[in-house]
N, C-alpha and C positions, 0 to 999 in steps of 0.2 A: 503493499500500499504506500502511496506517495502522499505527501502533505502539500497541499497547494496554497500558495500565497498569491498576492497580486501579480507580482513579476517573477517569483521565484518558485522552485519547486525543492522540497525537502525529500530527499531519496536515499535509498539505501547506497552504501559504498559499493562501486563496481570495479572490476579488475582495471578498466580503462581510466580510473581516476587515480592511479598510483603515480603517475608523473606529476600531477598537479599536488598531491599530497606529499610527495618527496621535495618538491620545490618549497613548499609552505614550512615543512619541518626544518629544512636546511637554510632557510632564510634568515639571516641574523637581525634584520628589522623586526621580524615577526617575533622571533625569539626574545628579544629585549621587551616585548609588550606583554609577555605572558609570565604566569608564575611558574615555579618549579624550574627545572634545568632541561635543556635539550642536548643531545649529543649528535654529533655528525652521523647521518644515516645514508647507508648505501642502498642502491637499488636492490640488492639482494636482501638486505635487512628489512627494507619496506615490504618486499613481497612475502618474506616469512611472516611479518605482522599481519599482513592482509590475510594470509591463508589461515591463521588462527582466530580470526574474527567469528564470533558466535553471537546469535541472539540472546539477549539477557533481559530479565525483568528489571534490572537496577541501572541499565545504561541503554540510552538511545543515541546511535551515532548516525548523522546524516550528512550527506553532500548537499551544499547549497548550490543550486544550478539554476541557470537562466531557463524560464519557462519556454521561451521562444526556440532556442537552439540546444538546450540541455547542456550548455558548456559549464563545467564545474567551476565555481566561484570561490568556495570555501567549505568550511566545515561547521556544523552546529551539533553540539553534544549535551545531552541531558544526562548527568551521572548522579551517583548517590540517590538514585530514585528511591524514596522511602514511602510506600503505599499506606503503612499505618499512620504515619504522621503527615503525609501529604505535601512532602517536600522535594525538591530536587536542586542540584547545583547545575548552572548552565554555563557553557563555554562556546564562544564563537571566534573563528579565525577565518578572515576574508584575504584572498590573495591579491597580490599587487597587480596581478594580470587581469585586471577588469572587475574585481570584486569590491574594491575599496572606493568610497567617496561618491557612490552613484546611487545610493538609496536601497541597494541589495540587503545590506545588513540590517537596516530598519525593518523591512519587510520580513526577512528571516526571522528576526528576534520576535516580532510581533506574531508571526505565523506560529512559531513553536510554542510560544507562551499561550496563545489560545488553544492550542492543540493539547497542552499540558493541563489546562484548566478544564477545558469541555470534555476531552476524551479520556485523559488519564485520571481525572478528579483530584488533581493536586490542588493545594492550597497557598502554597508559597514557593516561589523559584528564587534563588539566590544566586548571586555572583561575587567573585572577588577580582578587584581591579587593582593594578599597581597604581600608585597615587599619580605618576607622571603620565599615564596612558590617558591623555585628555580625549582623544577620539572615542575610546571606550566609555569613559565617563559620560561624554556628551550622548552617545548612542543609547545607553541604558537610561539615563535621565529622560531622554526624548521618548522612549518607550515606556514610560511611567514607573521605573524602578526608583525606589527612594533610598538614600544613603542610611545605613543603619548604624555604622561606626568605622572605627579605624583600627586596624591591627598593626600596631606600632613595630617599625623595623623587621618587617617579616620576611621580606625577599632580598636576597643578596645578588646584586647585578653590578657589573663594572667596578668591582672594588669597594662598594658601599652597600649598606642596608636602605631598604626604602619601605615606607609604609605601604599597606594595602587597604583600600577602601572596600567595605562589605555593603552590597547592595541587595535589596530584595523587592519582590513585586507580589502582592497578595491578591487572590481572586477578588477580593472586595474593593481593591484599588480602582 
């Protein structure tokens, strides 16, 4: 099943998406904007990761693609899906090759949140955003997320610690 937005489609990860995924994970600009750490990934490593993908009740991984030509534009992930408490952690990565700054991220975020509330019966979607990632802060606030707090000096990038903003959106917002 695909999840339809206005301009985007959220669909399963396919074999043909591995080139875009490899570029995304190896892009130093993208790595600077996300939490955790990334390691250089080879095509062989990417293909092994892809071959181990399985459906799960606790994680939903989607490719964000253009509805008109199915071109992959990025990824949208809901993980830590907790059906009992109605919560999930959300992640979005848009590629430099057509996915950023054109409204696709807004459409993708609004689409997955609607799906999470209406179909998965979740109540709260939350995100963690590095304090200097102004584009993500703007995106999440534009899509109705509220800043809950600050995790002080939680991420280490380029030789220093950075704060992380926690955001959430409730079904009732």
